[in-house]
C-alpha positions as CSV (number, residue, x, y, z in Angstrom):
1,X,9.3,-76.6,-7.2
2,X,7.5,-79.5,-6.6
3,X,5.4,-81.4,-9.2
4,X,2.2,-79.2,-9.7
5,X,3.8,-76.6,-8.5
6,X,4.0,-74.0,-11.4
7,X,4.7,-70.5,-11.8
8,X,5.2,-68.0,-15.0
9,X,6.4,-64.3,-15.4
10,X,7.6,-61.6,-17.3
11,X,9.2,-58.7,-16.6
12,X,10.4,-55.7,-19.3
13,X,13.2,-53.2,-18.2
14,X,13.1,-49.8,-19.9
15,X,15.7,-47.3,-19.9
16,X,13.0,-44.1,-19.8
17,X,16.2,-41.2,-19.7
18,X,20.0,-40.9,-19.0
19,X,20.7,-42.6,-15.9
20,X,16.8,-43.8,-15.4
21,X,14.9,-47.2,-16.1
22,X,11.9,-48.7,-15.2
23,X,11.1,-52.3,-14.5
24,X,7.8,-53.6,-15.3
25,X,6.2,-57.5,-14.0
26,X,4.0,-60.2,-14.0
27,X,3.8,-63.2,-12.1
28,X,1.2,-65.9,-12.0
29,X,1.5,-69.1,-9.5
30,X,-0.1,-71.9,-8.8
31,X,0.2,-74.5,-6.6
32,X,-1.9,-78.1,-6.9
33,X,-1.1,-81.7,-5.7
34,X,-1.4,-80.6,-2.5
35,X,-1.6,-83.8,0.2
36,X,-4.3,-84.1,3.2
37,X,-4.3,-87.4,6.0
38,X,-7.2,-88.6,5.7
39,X,-8.4,-90.7,9.0
40,X,-10.0,-93.8,7.4
41,X,-11.5,-94.3,11.0
42,X,-14.2,-91.4,10.3
43,X,-15.8,-91.6,7.3
44,X,-17.7,-88.5,5.8
45,X,-21.3,-89.8,7.1
46,X,-20.1,-89.6,10.8
47,X,-19.7,-85.9,10.7
48,X,-22.8,-83.8,11.7
49,X,-23.7,-80.2,10.0
50,X,-24.5,-77.1,12.0
51,X,-25.0,-73.6,11.6
52,X,-24.3,-70.5,14.1
53,X,-25.7,-66.9,13.5
54,X,-23.4,-63.9,13.8
55,X,-23.9,-61.4,16.2
56,X,-25.9,-58.7,15.0
57,X,-22.9,-56.3,15.7
58,X,-22.5,-52.5,14.9
59,X,-18.6,-53.4,15.1
60,X,-18.5,-56.0,12.3
61,X,-19.1,-55.3,9.0
62,X,-21.9,-54.9,7.4
63,X,-21.7,-58.2,5.1
64,X,-21.5,-60.1,8.8
65,X,-24.2,-59.0,11.0
66,X,-26.7,-61.4,11.9
67,X,-25.1,-63.6,9.0
68,X,-25.8,-67.5,9.3
69,X,-22.4,-69.3,8.5
70,X,-23.6,-72.9,7.3
71,X,-21.3,-75.9,6.7
72,X,-19.3,-76.5,10.3
73,X,-18.8,-80.1,11.2
74,X,-18.6,-82.0,14.6
75,X,-17.8,-85.7,14.6
76,X,-19.9,-88.4,16.4
77,X,-18.5,-89.4,19.6
78,X,-18.7,-93.0,18.3
79,X,-15.2,-92.0,16.3
80,X,-14.6,-88.8,18.0
81,X,-10.9,-90.7,19.5
82,X,-10.2,-93.3,16.6
83,X,-7.6,-92.2,14.3
84,X,-5.7,-93.3,11.7
85,X,-4.4,-91.1,8.9
86,X,-2.8,-91.8,5.8
87,X,-1.7,-89.4,3.5
88,X,-3.0,-88.8,0.2
89,X,-3.4,-86.4,-2.7
90,X,-6.0,-84.2,-2.3
91,X,-7.4,-85.3,-6.2
92,X,-8.0,-88.5,-4.0
93,X,-10.7,-86.6,-2.1
94,X,-12.8,-86.0,-5.2
95,X,-12.2,-82.3,-5.4
96,X,-9.0,-80.1,-5.7
97,X,-6.9,-78.2,-3.5
98,X,-5.3,-75.2,-5.3
99,X,-3.9,-72.0,-4.5
100,X,-3.1,-69.0,-7.5
101,X,-1.3,-65.9,-6.9
102,X,-1.3,-63.6,-9.7
103,X,0.9,-60.1,-9.1
104,X,2.1,-56.9,-10.8
105,X,5.3,-54.7,-10.0
106,X,6.7,-51.7,-11.2
107,X,10.4,-50.3,-10.0
108,X,11.4,-47.0,-11.3
109,X,15.4,-46.2,-10.4
110,X,17.4,-43.0,-11.3
111,X,21.1,-42.0,-10.5
112,X,21.2,-38.4,-11.7
113,X,25.0,-36.7,-12.3
114,X,24.6,-34.5,-9.0
115,X,24.7,-37.4,-6.8
116,X,21.1,-38.1,-5.7
117,X,20.1,-42.1,-6.2
118,X,16.6,-42.8,-5.7
119,X,14.5,-46.4,-6.2
120,X,11.0,-46.9,-5.6
121,X,8.0,-48.4,-6.6
122,X,5.1,-50.6,-5.5
123,X,4.0,-54.6,-5.7
124,X,0.6,-56.1,-5.7
125,X,-1.2,-59.4,-6.0
126,X,-4.0,-61.4,-4.9
127,X,-4.0,-65.1,-3.8
128,X,-7.0,-67.5,-4.1
129,X,-7.3,-70.5,-2.2
130,X,-10.0,-72.9,-2.5
131,X,-9.6,-76.4,-0.6
132,X,-13.5,-76.7,-0.5
133,X,-13.5,-79.9,-2.5
134,X,-11.0,-81.6,0.1
135,X,-13.0,-80.4,2.7
136,X,-16.5,-81.8,1.9
137,X,-14.7,-85.2,1.5
138,X,-12.3,-84.9,5.0
139,X,-14.1,-82.6,7.4
140,X,-11.7,-83.9,9.6
141,X,-9.0,-82.2,7.8
142,X,-7.1,-79.9,9.7
143,X,-3.9,-77.7,8.2
144,X,-2.1,-74.9,10.4
145,X,-5.6,-73.7,12.0
146,X,-6.8,-72.8,8.7
147,X,-8.9,-75.9,7.7
148,X,-10.9,-77.1,10.3
149,X,-14.4,-78.6,11.1
150,X,-15.2,-75.1,12.5
151,X,-13.9,-73.0,9.6
152,X,-17.0,-72.1,7.3
153,X,-13.9,-70.5,4.7
154,X,-12.9,-72.7,2.6
155,X,-13.0,-70.2,-0.9
156,X,-11.1,-66.8,-0.3
157,X,-9.2,-64.3,-1.9
158,X,-7.0,-62.2,-0.7
159,X,-8.3,-59.2,-2.2
160,X,-5.3,-57.1,-3.6
161,X,-2.8,-56.8,-1.1
162,X,-0.1,-53.4,-2.4
163,X,3.1,-52.8,-1.2
164,X,5.3,-49.3,-2.0
165,X,8.5,-48.7,-1.2
166,X,11.2,-46.2,-1.8
167,X,14.7,-45.3,-1.0
168,X,16.9,-42.5,-1.7
169,X,20.6,-40.9,-1.3
170,X,22.0,-38.0,-2.0
171,X,25.7,-36.5,-0.7
172,X,25.8,-32.9,-0.1
173,X,28.8,-31.4,-2.3
174,X,31.6,-30.0,-0.1
175,X,30.5,-30.8,3.3
176,X,30.5,-34.8,2.2
177,X,27.7,-35.2,4.2
178,X,25.3,-38.5,2.9
179,X,21.9,-38.1,3.6
180,X,19.6,-41.1,2.7
181,X,16.2,-42.3,3.6
182,X,13.5,-45.6,3.2
183,X,10.1,-45.1,2.9
184,X,7.7,-48.3,3.0
185,X,3.8,-48.5,3.4
186,X,2.2,-52.4,4.1
187,X,-1.3,-53.4,3.8
188,X,-2.5,-54.1,7.3
189,X,-2.9,-57.3,9.2
190,X,-5.4,-59.4,8.0
191,X,-8.2,-59.4,10.5
192,X,-10.6,-62.1,12.2
193,X,-13.5,-62.0,14.6
194,X,-13.1,-65.5,16.4
195,X,-16.8,-66.1,18.2
196,X,-16.9,-68.7,21.1
197,X,-20.5,-71.0,20.7
198,X,-21.7,-73.5,23.2
199,X,-23.9,-76.3,21.8
200,X,-26.8,-75.2,22.8
201,X,-26.0,-71.2,20.5
202,X,-25.7,-73.9,17.2
203,X,-27.5,-76.0,15.4
204,X,-26.1,-79.1,16.2
205,X,-28.9,-80.7,18.4
206,X,-26.3,-82.6,20.9
207,X,-23.4,-81.9,22.8
208,X,-19.9,-81.5,21.0
209,X,-18.0,-84.5,21.0
210,X,-15.1,-85.4,23.7
211,X,-17.5,-82.9,25.6
212,X,-15.9,-79.9,24.5
213,X,-17.3,-76.8,26.5
214,X,-17.4,-74.9,23.3
215,X,-16.2,-74.1,19.5
216,X,-14.8,-71.0,18.2
217,X,-16.1,-69.6,15.0
218,X,-14.8,-66.6,12.6
219,X,-17.5,-64.5,11.7
220,X,-15.6,-62.4,9.2
221,X,-14.4,-64.0,5.9
222,X,-10.8,-64.1,5.3
223,X,-9.7,-61.1,3.1
224,X,-12.4,-58.7,3.7
225,X,-10.9,-56.8,6.4
226,X,-7.8,-55.5,7.2
227,X,-6.0,-53.6,9.8
228,X,-4.1,-49.6,10.0
229,X,-2.2,-49.7,6.7
230,X,1.7,-49.4,8.1
231,X,3.5,-46.9,6.7
232,X,7.5,-45.8,8.1
233,X,10.3,-43.5,7.0
234,X,13.8,-43.9,8.5
235,X,16.5,-41.6,7.5
236,X,20.5,-41.6,8.2
237,X,23.0,-38.8,7.9
238,X,26.7,-40.0,7.9
239,X,30.0,-38.2,7.4
240,X,33.3,-39.6,6.8
241,X,36.0,-38.0,9.0
242,X,39.6,-38.3,8.3
243,X,42.3,-37.8,11.1
244,X,46.0,-39.1,9.6
245,X,45.7,-42.6,9.6
246,X,42.5,-43.3,10.4
247,X,39.1,-43.2,9.2
248,X,35.9,-42.8,11.0
249,X,32.5,-43.4,9.9
250,X,29.9,-41.3,12.1
251,X,26.2,-41.8,11.6
252,X,23.2,-40.3,12.7
253,X,20.2,-42.8,12.1
254,X,16.4,-41.8,12.9
255,X,13.5,-44.5,13.0
256,X,10.2,-43.5,12.1
257,X,11.3,-40.1,11.6
258,X,7.1,-39.2,11.5
259,X,6.4,-40.8,14.8
260,X,3.5,-43.1,13.3
261,X,1.8,-45.6,15.6
262,X,-0.2,-48.2,13.4
263,X,-1.9,-50.9,15.1
264,X,0.4,-54.1,14.0
265,X,-1.5,-57.1,16.2
266,X,-5.2,-56.6,17.6
267,X,-7.1,-59.0,19.9
268,X,-9.2,-60.9,17.3
269,X,-11.4,-62.7,20.1
270,X,-14.7,-61.3,19.4
271,X,-17.7,-61.1,22.4
272,X,-20.8,-59.1,21.7
273,X,-20.7,-57.7,25.3
274,X,-17.9,-54.9,25.5
275,X,-16.0,-55.0,28.2
276,X,-15.5,-51.6,29.6
277,X,-13.4,-52.7,32.6
278,X,-10.8,-54.8,30.6
279,X,-10.9,-52.7,27.4
280,X,-7.7,-54.6,25.8
281,X,-9.9,-57.8,25.9
282,X,-12.2,-56.1,23.2
283,X,-12.0,-57.3,19.8
284,X,-9.7,-55.4,17.7
285,X,-8.2,-53.9,21.1
286,X,-4.4,-53.0,19.9
287,X,-1.8,-55.7,21.2
288,X,1.2,-54.1,19.5
289,X,2.0,-50.8,17.6
290,X,4.7,-49.7,15.6
291,X,7.6,-48.5,17.4
292,X,7.8,-45.4,17.8
293,X,10.4,-42.6,17.2
294,X,13.6,-43.2,17.9
295,X,17.6,-42.2,17.3
296,X,20.8,-44.2,16.9
297,X,24.3,-43.0,16.7
298,X,27.1,-45.0,15.3
299,X,30.9,-45.0,14.7
300,X,33.2,-47.0,13.0
301,X,37.0,-46.5,12.9
302,X,39.2,-47.9,10.4
303,X,42.9,-47.7,11.0
């Protein structure tokens, strides 16, 4: 880990019963000493602040409807095209940039005498990110699209993100057939409502720098809205066949055995006008779903 990146953790593994054990763990990780690129040709007072008003749309979360989002920035035209970036520590901006994660995990493992094996548990954690100090000191600072002059969200939390997993296997006596399966349950995709605004729809009072026709603002605070939870169960049936000196492992796999269809990715561009001609253009229209149930046969021959 680099200087300023710290992690502490503790785990306890305990045998509960014969062939049964449990593991409980806690992790805290905090990242500091982030760097940022300061455009020294653009001073903070050369950025004008403005606000926008979110649509009063019933599709949005209640707390986001009609909300006024303040603290958006647009550089003045006189310095809009001037660039001379110098990399600095976030602390040099007069405000820190930090990210803190707290997580818990629980795993259970069992290997019974009759050939049944099971392992399962969950991991849950929350990540809090705060770069408000850096953003106020350097509105031009942009990182991976998350921090930019028109992103009002600088102190966010993911909320508790929990994943459940499990696996098991059992060899049927006498016929020597292996039956195994896996299960996973993941929190859905984080969602945004990215709405396009023209200068006339903001409080800026002038055109955007470099004659930009519009800006895009996320109306929903990150970490407050998620998509469908993704649950999937996969199964495998396998048998070893012996013919003379050859050994054949025949397998039959079934993926997504429940044929679930949770949405994986969404259209996150928000438009108050519902598009009845092209529904896929509407906010949160599905763009991809979990692959439907399918099967696979396989055979491996050793000789």
